[in-house]
C-alpha positions in Angstrom: -0.2 -0.2 -0.2 1.7 3.4 -1.1 2.0 6.0 1.7 0.1 9.0 1.7 0.9 12.8 0.6 0.9 13.7 4.4 3.6 10.7 5.2 5.8 11.5 2.7 5.8 15.0 4.0 6.3 13.9 7.4 9.5 11.8 6.3 11.1 14.3 4.4 10.5 17.3 7.4 12.0 14.6 9.2 14.9 13.3 6.4 16.3 17.6 6.0 15.9 17.9 9.8 13.5 20.5 9.5 10.9 19.1 12.2 9.2 22.3 14.0 9.2 20.3 17.2 12.9 19.1 17.6 13.6 23.0 18.9 12.3 22.0 22.1 13.4 18.5 22.8 16.8 19.0 21.2 19.0 19.1 24.9 17.0 16.1 26.9 16.9 13.9 23.4 20.6 14.5 22.7 21.6 14.0 26.3 20.3 10.8 25.8 21.4 9.6 23.2 25.0 10.8 23.8 25.0 9.2 26.8 23.8 6.3 25.2 26.6 6.1 23.3 29.2 6.3 25.7 27.2 3.5 27.6 27.6 1.8 24.3 31.3 2.3 24.9 31.9 1.2 28.2 30.2 -1.6 28.2 32.0 -3.2 25.1 34.8 -2.2 27.0 33.6 -4.2 29.9 32.7 -6.8 27.8 35.7 -7.2 26.0 37.9 -7.7 29.8 35.6 -9.9 31.0 36.2 -12.4 27.1 40.2 -11.4 28.2 39.4 -13.5 31.5 38.5 -16.6 29.7 42.0 -17.0 28.5 43.7 -15.3 31.0 42.3 -15.9 34.5 45.5 -14.3 36.2 45.2 -11.2 34.3 44.9 -8.4 36.5 44.2 -11.2 39.7 46.1 -8.5 42.0 42.9 -6.0 41.2 39.8 -7.7 42.7 37.4 -5.6 40.1 38.5 -6.9 37.6 37.8 -10.8 38.5 35.6 -11.8 35.7 32.5 -12.2 38.4 32.5 -8.3 38.7 33.4 -7.4 35.3 30.7 -9.5 33.5 27.4 -8.3 35.9 29.1 -4.8 35.5 29.2 -5.2 31.5 25.5 -6.4 30.9 24.0 -4.0 33.5 25.7 -1.2 31.3 24.7 -2.7 28.1 20.6 -3.3 29.4 20.5 0.0 31.7 23.2 2.5 29.9 22.8 1.4 26.1 20.3 -0.1 25.6 17.2 1.5 27.9 18.9 5.4 27.5 19.1 5.6 23.9 15.6 3.3 23.7 13.9 5.5 25.6 14.9 8.8 23.8 14.2 7.1 20.3 10.7 6.1 21.8 9.7 9.8 22.8 11.1 11.3 19.8 8.8 8.9 17.9 5.7 9.2 20.2 6.3 13.3 19.5 7.0 12.5 15.6 3.4 10.6 15.1 1.3 12.6 17.6 2.7 15.8 15.3 3.3 17.5 18.8 6.1 18.6 21.4 7.8 16.6 24.3 6.4 17.6 27.5 8.7 18.9 30.3 12.4 19.1 28.4 13.7 20.2 31.4 12.5 17.2 33.7 13.0 15.0 30.8 16.5 16.2 31.2 16.8 15.8 35.2 15.7 12.2 34.3 18.3 11.8 32.1 20.7 12.9 34.2 19.1 11.0 37.5 19.3 8.0 35.4 23.2 8.5 34.5 24.4 9.3 37.6 22.4 6.1 39.5 23.8 3.8 36.5 27.3 5.1 36.8 27.0 4.8 40.6 26.1 1.0 40.4 28.5 0.1 37.9 30.8 1.2 39.7 29.1 -0.6 42.9 29.0 -4.1 41.1 32.5 -3.6 40.3 33.5 -2.6 43.7 31.9 -5.9 45.5 28.3 -4.5 46.2 27.1 -7.2 43.6 23.2 -8.6 44.8 24.1 -11.7 42.9 20.5 -11.6 41.3 20.9 -11.5 37.5 20.1 -8.0 35.7 19.6 -6.9 39.1 23.0 -7.1 40.5 23.2 -3.0 41.1 23.4 -2.5 44.8 19.6 -1.9 45.9 20.0 2.0 46.6 20.8 2.3 42.8 18.1 0.2 41.6 15.5 2.4 44.1 17.1 5.9 42.2 16.8 4.0 39.3 13.0 3.4 39.6 12.6 6.9 40.1 14.5 7.9 37.3 12.3 5.6 35.2 9.2 7.3 37.1 10.5 11.0 35.6 11.2 9.8 31.9 8.2 7.4 31.5 5.6 10.5 32.5 7.4 13.0 30.6 7.4 10.2 27.3 3.4 9.9 28.2 2.6 13.2 28.7 4.1 13.6 25.2 1.3 11.5 23.3 -1.1 13.0 25.4 -0.7 16.4 24.7 -0.8 14.7 20.9 -2.7 16.9 17.9 -2.6 13.7 15.7 -5.5 11.6 17.5 -5.0 8.1 15.4 -2.7 6.1 17.3 0.0 4.1 14.9 1.4 0.5 15.7 4.9 2.4 16.9 3.5 4.1 19.0 1.1 1.5 21.1 4.6 -0.5 21.5 6.4 2.5 23.1 3.8 3.7 25.3 3.4 -0.1 26.7 7.4 0.2 27.7 7.0 3.4 29.3 4.2 1.9 31.1 5.4 -1.4 32.2 9.3 0.1 33.0 8.5 1.1 36.5 6.2 -1.2 37.3 9.4 -4.1 36.6 11.7 -2.3 38.0 9.7 -1.3 41.3 8.4 -4.9 41.7 11.9 -6.3 41.6 13.1 -3.7 43.8 10.3 -4.3 46.4 10.2 -8.5 46.1 14.0 -9.7 45.5 16.0 -6.9 47.1 13.5 -6.0 50.0 13.2 -9.7 50.0 9.6 -9.8 50.4 9.9 -13.2 48.9 12.9 -15.6 49.7 13.6 -18.9 48.6 13.1 -21.0 45.7 10.5 -18.3 44.6 13.3 -15.2 44.1 14.1 -17.7 40.9 10.6 -17.2 39.9 10.2 -13.3 40.8 13.7 -13.3 38.8 13.0 -15.2 35.8 9.4 -13.3 35.5 11.2 -9.6 35.6 13.8 -10.7 32.8 11.7 -11.8 30.6 9.3 -8.9 31.1 12.3 -6.7 30.9 12.8 -8.7 27.4 10.1 -8.2 26.1 7.6 -5.1 27.9 10.5 -2.7 27.7 13.7 -3.6 25.3 11.5 -5.4 22.8 9.0 -3.0 22.8 11.3 -0.3 22.2 12.9 -2.3 19.2 9.5 -3.2 17.7 8.2 0.2 18.0 11.2 1.5 16.6 10.9 -0.8 14.0 6.9 -0.1 13.2 8.0 3.4 12.6 11.3 3.4 10.6 10.2 0.8 8.5 6.9 2.2 6.8 9.0 5.5 6.5 11.6 4.7 4.7 10.7 2.5 2.5 7.8 4.8 2.1 4.8 2.9 2.4 2.2 1.6 4.5 2.3 -1.0 7.3 1.3 -4.4 5.7 -1.8 -5.1 8.2 -2.2 -3.0 11.1 -4.6 -5.8 12.7 -1.6 -8.4 13.2 0.6 -6.0 14.5 -2.9 -5.2 17.1 -2.4 -9.0 17.5 1.5 -9.5 18.2 1.2 -6.0 20.3 -1.7 -7.8 23.0 -0.2 -11.3 22.7 3.7 -10.5 23.9 1.6 -7.9 26.6 -0.5 -10.6 28.2 2.2 -13.5 28.0 5.1 -11.9 28.5 5.5 -12.4 32.5 4.4 -15.7 31.8 8.2 -16.9 30.7 11.1 -17.0 32.0 11.2 -19.8 34.8 14.2 -22.9 33.3 13.5 -26.6 32.9 15.2 -27.9 36.4 14.2 -24.8 38.5 13.2 -26.5 42.3 9.6 -25.3 41.6 6.1 -26.7 41.2 6.0 -28.3 37.6 3.2 -26.9 36.4 5.1 -23.3 36.4 7.9 -24.8 34.5 5.3 -26.2 32.2 3.4 -23.0 31.7 6.5 -20.9 31.3 8.0 -23.4 28.3 4.2 -23.3 26.9 4.6 -19.6 27.0 7.7 -19.4 25.0 7.4 -21.6 22.4 3.5 -19.6 21.7 6.0 -16.8 21.7 6.8 -18.0 18.1 3.5 -17.0 16.8 3.5 -13.3 17.2 7.2 -12.5 16.3 6.6 -14.7 13.3 3.5 -12.3 12.5 5.9 -9.0 13.3 8.6 -10.7 11.4 5.9 -11.0 8.6 3.7 -8.0 8.6 7.3 -5.4 8.8 8.1 -7.3 5.9 6.2 -6.6 3.7 6.0 -3.2 4.3 10.0 -2.8 3.3 8.8 -3.1 -0.2 9.6 0.3 -1.0 12.5 1.9 -2.2 14.8 4.8 0.3 15.3 7.8 -1.2 18.5 9.0 0.6 21.5 7.0 1.4 20.8 7.6 5.2 17.0 6.1 4.9 18.6 3.1 2.7 21.0 2.2 5.7 18.2 3.0 8.8 16.1 0.6 6.5 19.4 -2.0 6.2 19.6 -1.7 9.8 16.0 -2.6 10.3 15.6 -5.7 8.2 19.1 -6.9 9.9 17.0 -6.5 13.0 14.2 -8.5 11.8 17.0 -11.1 10.6 18.3 -11.3 14.3 14.8 -11.5 15.9 13.5 -14.6 13.7 17.2 -15.9 14.1 16.2 -16.0 17.7 12.7 -17.2 17.5 14.4 -20.1 15.4 16.9 -21.4 17.8 15.0 -20.4 20.7 12.4 -23.5 20.2 15.4 -26.1 20.7 16.5 -24.0 24.0 12.6 -23.9 25.6 11.7 -27.6 24.9 12.8 -29.4 28.5 15.0 -32.1 27.1 17.6 -29.9 25.7 16.8 -27.2 28.3 18.3 -28.9 31.3 21.6 -29.1 29.8 22.1 -26.1 27.1 20.9 -23.4 30.2 24.3 -24.5 31.8 26.5 -23.5 28.4 27.6 -20.4 26.5 23.9 -20.8 24.1 22.1 -19.3 26.3 24.9 -16.1 26.8 25.0 -16.5 23.0 20.8 -16.1 21.6 20.5 -13.7 24.4 23.1 -11.3 23.1 21.5 -11.9 19.5 17.9 -10.6 20.7 19.3 -7.6 22.4 22.2 -6.5 20.0 20.8 -7.9 17.2 17.6 -7.4 17.1 17.2 -4.4 19.4 20.3 -2.4 19.2 20.7 -2.6 15.8 16.8 -1.4 16.3 18.0 1.8 17.8 21.0 2.1 15.4 18.4 2.5 12.8 16.4 5.2 14.5 19.8 6.8 15.4 19.5 7.5 11.5 17.1 9.3 11.4 16.8 10.9 14.8 20.0 12.8 15.5 20.1 14.5 11.9 16.8 15.9 12.5 17.8 17.1 16.2 20.6 18.5 15.1 19.5 19.6 11.8 22.2 17.9 9.5 22.3 15.4 6.8 24.3 12.6 8.0 24.8 9.0 8.7 26.5 7.0 11.5 27.4 4.4 8.7 29.1 1.2 10.5 26.6 -1.5 8.9 29.6 -3.6 8.3 31.1 -3.5 11.5 27.7 -4.0 13.0 27.2 -7.4 11.6 30.3 -8.2 12.1 30.3 -7.7 16.1 26.7 -9.4 16.0 28.1 -12.7 14.3 31.6 -13.1 16.0 30.1 -12.1 19.3 26.2 -14.4 19.2 27.6 -17.2 17.1 30.2 -18.5 18.6 28.6 -18.5 21.6 25.9 -20.4 20.4 27.7 -22.9 18.5 30.5 -23.3 21.3 27.1 -24.1 23.9 26.2 -27.0 21.1 29.9 -28.1 21.4 29.3 -28.0 25.4 26.4 -29.5 25.0 27.4 -32.1 23.2 30.6 -32.9 25.5 29.0 -33.2 28.5 26.7 -35.7 27.5 29.5 -37.9 26.4 30.7 -40.1 29.5 34.0 -40.8 28.4 34.8 -37.0 28.0 36.2 -35.0 31.5 35.9 -31.1 32.4 38.7 -30.6 31.0 37.7 -31.7 27.8 35.1 -29.4 28.3 37.6 -26.5 28.4 39.6 -27.5 25.4 36.6 -27.9 23.0 35.6 -24.2 23.8 38.5 -22.4 23.3 38.9 -21.9 19.7 34.4 -20.6 20.1 35.7 -18.1 23.1 38.7 -16.9 20.7 35.8 -16.0 18.0 33.4 -14.4 20.3 36.8 -12.4 22.4 37.0 -11.2 18.7 33.7 -10.3 18.4 33.6 -7.9 21.6 36.8 -6.0 20.4 35.0 -5.4 17.1 32.0 -4.2 19.3 34.2 -2.2 20.9 35.7 -0.7 17.5 31.9 -0.3 16.6 30.5 1.8 19.8 33.8 4.3 19.9 32.7 5.3 15.8 29.5 5.4 16.3 30.1 7.7 19.6 33.0 9.8 17.6 30.4 10.1 14.6 27.6 12.0 17.0 30.9 13.8 19.4 31.9 15.4 15.7 28.4 15.9 14.0 27.1 17.5 17.7 30.5 19.7 18.1 30.1 21.4 14.2 26.6 22.2 15.2 27.7 24.1 18.3 30.2 25.7 17.0 28.0 26.8 14.0 25.7 28.5 16.5 28.1 30.3 18.7 29.1 31.6 15.6 32.7 29.9 16.1 32.8 28.2 12.5 32.0 31.3 10.7 35.0 33.1 13.3 37.4 30.5 12.1 37.1 30.5 8.4 37.1 34.2 8.4 40.6 34.2 10.5 42.1 31.7 8.3 41.2 33.8 5.1 42.9 36.8 6.7 45.7 35.4 7.0 45.6 34.1 3.9 45.0 37.8 2.6 47.9 38.8 4.8 
């Protein structure tokens, strides 16, 4: 279905960076975006250090903060809350303003929320490195930091929800459904998990169930919804075609929203069998909405992008869809009880998790960055890096997935020892370490490009660029 003239005009306005709504939101959205890119660098560096510890356990042994048990959770929390959450929130609020044809509400409050969020993640990351680790996956930051993260999430979510509430375009696009759902559920998930787990409201085996609920809910209702919201906006716009099926998007949204909290419990957990069975069933049912989303959005990419920047965003979006469907297919074997009992203890689990978080959510954010940042800065440019991004994705997730399968097969052989398991993983860990190094290179390139464009805009706004040009011309005349 071809795009309407109004949609085409909207795309042209966004691409040119002359959208009237961007002026008030420029500072808070740029703050979230730039610091999100900075946390991307920090998390990639920590991931690389933790991967190096797998090859040289004695590396930095004199410094406790360089132990693998501290580096890995610090890297994961920096990646989840510093990069994905912050950059995704900035992109989501920007999309709400675009689709609602309105201004971002309370930009000063949003900037305060961004500063509070960054300060909290910084304190929490240093807390993990200092040894104040709660031991709960995705909740490793100290309890005080988690409480402040909850407050910051309320501030950011309120600004986003007030933005869509003040819209002049009353029709809600499917992209807005997912972003609204993400903003509504983030404080609820962080608050509930902090109160029950860190406040020790629940104890014993029940903590496993609650922690599994939190991870699965955050995966889909926060990160997943942000990624889907970005794709449901970017793909129809950059390809200049209408959404293939609005009803299919609606079904996928409600299915994911209702079922997201029911998964996350793995086989072998010390919980009643019916809880494990429900979790396994829901994880398999998830294949249906994921397949519908991929089919819907892929059929919306028939149009041709008119600019290099739009084309780059569309390519990032297509690779994000590819990563999503790859994760769905690989997770089938992971959630089957006969396979899960072994695979959950191998590298297979972090491999498919990274494919989902970086391959799907991360690529969706990078696709959105190529549209949002030029619009905010009023300059036509693209971040590039599609080749480096793909190399980083394949060299990190694929070796971990293959290494996990190899690990499980060796464990299944009674004649093999633990030493054989370690030897069998060496080539896979070496490849993934190179992948994390490539990820670090990518993150640095993205941050440098954003900083360079931001510096150019600042110099132009203050007249420094013109002054420098005039000075150089006068020197040449002399």
